[in-house]
C-alpha positions in Angstrom: 24.7 56.5 63.9 23.3 54.9 60.6 20.8 57.5 59.1 17.7 56.0 57.5 15.6 58.4 55.3 12.8 56.1 55.0 11.3 57.8 58.1 10.9 61.4 56.8 7.6 62.3 56.2 6.0 58.9 56.2 2.5 60.3 57.3 2.3 63.2 55.2 0.4 61.4 52.5 -2.2 60.7 55.3 -2.2 64.3 56.2 -1.7 66.3 53.0 -3.2 63.8 50.4 -1.8 64.2 46.9 0.5 66.8 47.9 2.0 64.8 50.5 2.6 61.6 48.1 4.3 64.3 45.8 6.5 65.4 48.8 7.4 61.8 49.4 8.3 61.1 45.8 10.5 64.4 45.7 12.3 63.2 49.0 12.9 59.8 47.7 14.5 61.2 44.5 16.4 63.7 46.6 17.7 61.0 49.0 18.5 58.7 46.1 21.8 61.2 45.5 23.0 60.8 49.2 26.2 58.9 49.0 26.5 55.2 50.7 22.6 55.3 51.1 22.1 51.8 49.6 25.3 50.2 51.3 24.8 51.7 54.9 22.5 48.5 55.9 24.9 46.1 53.9 28.1 47.6 56.0 26.2 47.7 59.3 25.2 43.9 58.9 28.5 42.7 57.7 30.9 44.9 59.8 29.1 46.2 62.6 27.8 49.4 63.9 31.2 50.9 64.7 32.2 50.8 60.9 28.9 51.7 60.0 29.2 54.8 62.3 32.3 55.7 60.6 30.8 55.6 57.0 28.0 57.5 58.2 30.2 60.4 59.6 32.2 60.2 56.4 29.0 60.4 54.5 28.1 63.5 56.5 31.3 65.2 55.9 31.1 64.5 52.1 27.2 66.0 52.3 28.6 69.0 54.0 31.4 69.5 51.4 29.1 69.2 48.6 26.6 71.7 49.9 29.6 74.1 50.6 30.9 73.5 47.3 27.4 74.4 45.6 27.2 77.8 47.5 30.9 78.7 46.7 30.5 77.8 43.0 27.2 80.0 43.1 29.2 82.9 44.6 32.1 82.6 42.3 29.8 82.6 39.2 28.0 85.9 40.4 31.4 87.6 41.3 32.6 86.5 37.5 29.4 87.9 36.2 29.7 91.0 38.3 33.2 91.7 36.8 32.4 91.3 33.5 29.0 93.0 33.1 29.6 95.9 35.6 33.3 96.7 35.6 33.7 95.4 32.1 36.7 93.5 32.8 37.5 90.8 30.0 37.4 87.3 30.6 41.1 86.8 29.8 41.9 89.6 32.3 40.1 87.4 34.8 41.1 83.9 34.1 44.2 84.0 32.5 46.2 86.9 34.1 47.7 84.9 37.1 49.1 86.2 40.2 51.5 84.2 41.8 49.4 80.6 41.3 45.6 82.1 41.5 43.7 83.5 38.6 42.7 87.1 39.4 39.0 86.4 39.8 39.9 84.3 42.8 41.9 86.9 44.7 40.2 88.9 47.2 41.7 92.0 45.7 39.3 91.7 42.5 36.1 92.3 44.6 35.1 95.8 44.8 33.2 97.8 47.6 29.9 97.1 45.8 30.2 93.4 46.3 30.8 93.6 49.8 27.0 92.7 50.6 27.4 89.6 48.1 30.6 88.4 50.0 28.7 88.8 53.2 25.5 87.0 52.5 27.7 84.3 50.9 29.5 83.8 54.3 26.4 84.0 56.4 24.8 81.2 54.0 28.1 79.0 54.3 27.7 79.4 58.1 24.0 78.5 58.1 24.5 75.6 55.8 27.2 74.2 58.5 25.0 74.7 61.4 22.1 73.5 59.6 23.5 70.3 58.5 25.1 69.8 62.0 21.9 70.1 63.8 20.2 67.7 61.2 22.9 65.0 61.9 22.6 65.6 66.0 18.7 65.2 65.9 19.0 62.0 63.7 21.7 60.5 66.1 19.5 61.4 69.1 16.5 59.9 67.7 18.5 56.7 67.0 20.3 57.0 70.4 16.6 57.0 71.9 15.2 54.3 69.9 18.1 52.1 70.8 17.8 52.9 74.6 14.1 51.9 74.8 14.8 48.6 73.0 17.4 47.8 75.4 15.3 48.8 78.4 12.2 46.5 77.0 14.9 43.5 77.1 16.8 44.7 80.2 15.4 41.9 82.7 15.4 39.2 80.3 17.5 36.3 80.2 18.9 35.2 76.8 16.7 32.0 76.4 13.5 34.4 77.1 14.7 37.0 74.4 15.6 34.3 72.0 11.8 32.6 72.8 10.5 36.0 72.2 12.4 37.2 68.9 12.5 33.4 67.4 15.3 31.4 65.9 
């Protein structure tokens, strides 16, 4: 269950030329921000695949939370902007007038009818992000499982002495 981002677009450069190289460089830069990406191989080698699978799952949940937090933050900024520009509500009223323990801008009652579409599209984007990251993880895990099964089938009938002779010391 360890995700390896090295296989993404390996032959893009061959098919797309300079554009493929640029895409590969962007992917390498983008995946450098993935949590635990440098430590996963060390964790797997030192503690085994079960512990690596745990950290892979934890990395996936962290990625989901980061993506959802970015979408929700963008929505909150838009909501804040609409309140100030369209309805001429002061920043002090939005942030510092507190009902219970929450600022007014975070309350459902601070939304107006005209913002229903924004709210609906944000909810749809959040759901699509969850589905997208989940499907991506399933595809990666399925690819890894198929690779492991093919390796196990290759060495199925071999005894330990033959496997060690093939693989070397």
